[in-house]
N, C-alpha and C positions, 0 to 999 in steps of 0.2 A: 843307241838309246831308244830309238823307236822299236827296235827289235826287242829290247828288254821290256819296254812298256807293253808291246804287243804280246809278249810271252806271258805276261801276267793278266793283261786285260782280256784277251780272248778267252782263256779258261774262266775268268770271272764272269764275262758276258754269257758264256755257255752255261755256267752254273746258275746264273740268274734266270736264263731262259728255261732251263730244266726245272728250277724251283717254281717258276711261274706256271709251267705246265702241270707240275705235280700238284700245286695248290689249286689250280683250276679243276683237276680231276677230283680232289678231295671235296671242293665246294659243290661240284656237280653231283657227287655221290651223296653228300649231305642233303642237297636240294631234292634229289630223288627219294631219299628216305623220308624227308618231311612231306613230300607230295604223296607218298604211299600212306603215311600215317594220317594225313588229312583226308585222303580218299577213304581209308578205313573208318575214320570218325564220321564222315558224311554218310557212309553206307550204314553204320550202326545207328546214327540219328534217323535216317530214313526208315530203317527197319523198326525202330522204336515208334516212330510216328505212325507207320502202317499198322503196327500191332495195337497201338492206342486207338487208332481210328476204327479198326476192326472190332475191338472190344466195345467202343462207344456205339458202333452200329448194332452190335449184338444186344447190348443193353437197351438201346432204343427200340429195336424190334420186339424184345421181350416186354417192354413197358407198353408198347402199342398193342401187342396181343392181349396183355392183361387188361388194358383199358377196353378193348373190343369185347373181351369176355365179360367184363363188368357191365358194359352197356347191354349185351345180350341177356345177362341175368336180370338186369333191371327191367328190361322190356318183358321178359317172361313173367317176372313177378307182377308187373302192372297188369298183364293179361290175366294172370291167375286171380289177382285182386278184383278185377272187374267181373270175372266169371263168378267169383265167390259172392260179391255184392249182389249180382243178379240172382244167384241161387237163394241167398238170404232174403232178398226182397220177395221172391216168389214163395218161399217157405213161410214168410211172415203173413202173407195173405191167406195161406192155407190153414193157419191156426184159427180155432174157433173164436168168436167174438163174444164169449159169454163172460159175465162178471166173475171176478175171483177175489178182489180186494175191496174192502169197504173204506169208508172215509177215515176210520181210526188208523188203519194200516197205511193209507196214503199220507196221513199227517206225519206218521213216523218216518216214512220214506222221504217226505219233503224236508225233514230236518237233517237228513244225511248229507255230509259234505260231498260236493262234486256230482250230485244227482239232481237233475232238473226234471221235474214232473211236467210233462206236456200233454196236450189233449190227445185222446186216443185217435189213431189214424182211422179215417173213414173207410169202411169196407166198400168194395165196388158194389154199387147198387144199394148200399145200406145207408143208414143215417148216422151222422156224427154224434158221438156221445161225449159229454164232458168228463174227462178223466184227470183234469188238473187237480193237483193236491189241494188241500184246504189252505187257505191263506193263513198267515201267522196268527190272525185274529179271526178264527172261523165264525161265520154268521150262521143263520139258520139254514141257508141254502147249501152249506158245506156238508151237512149231515147225510145227504142222499147221494154223494159222489161215490162212484165205484170205478174200479179199473178192470180192464179185460185181460184175458190171457195173451192176446195179441200185443197189448201195450207193455205188459211185463216182459214178453219176449223181445220187444224192441229195445226196452231199457237194458236188458241183459246183453243184447248184441252191441249196443252203444258202449256199455261198460267194458266188454271184451275188446272192442276196437280201441278204446282209450288205453286199456292196459297194454295192448300190443304196441301202440304208438309210443307209450312211455318206455316199455321194455326195449324197443329198437333204438330209441334215443340214448338210453343208458348204455346199451351195447356199443353204439357208435362213439360215445364219450370214452368208454373203456379202451376201445381200439385206438382212438386218437392218443390217449394217455400212454398206452404201451408203445406206440410209435415215437412219441415225443421223448420217452426215456431212452 
């Protein structure tokens, strides 16, 4: 009886041991495959992260270069503006100080929107002359007012500066609107 039981039990135990070993091999192979897939996924994620970081770094460097170029352009423009203002101021004093507009013309200019008639700038070593336009209710003293070529040139320069300021603001608004769209 023991022999009969042993005859069936030993092969059954050996089969179970063999099945256990084969199942272990299958599980080890599956674990190895999963570990390899996980390593591939991690490598792909790391490569993606590195590529995104490199792209972000490139964009940041480009933006920094663009900002530095804008700062340089702005400083060059400021220097040019100061030079232009100095040249205009020097040229303004080179213009003769002879009268060219009478009180009737100054009255017309005084009524123009956006134009302020101010006293004529005093020439170096000269005397100041009243060039203010007539008041809305001109009195007898308004009839002898005149304006000089220098004052007219100053008004023209002021008008050109106001125009340029307005033009640059409109241009900035257009650029902003284009970027917003």
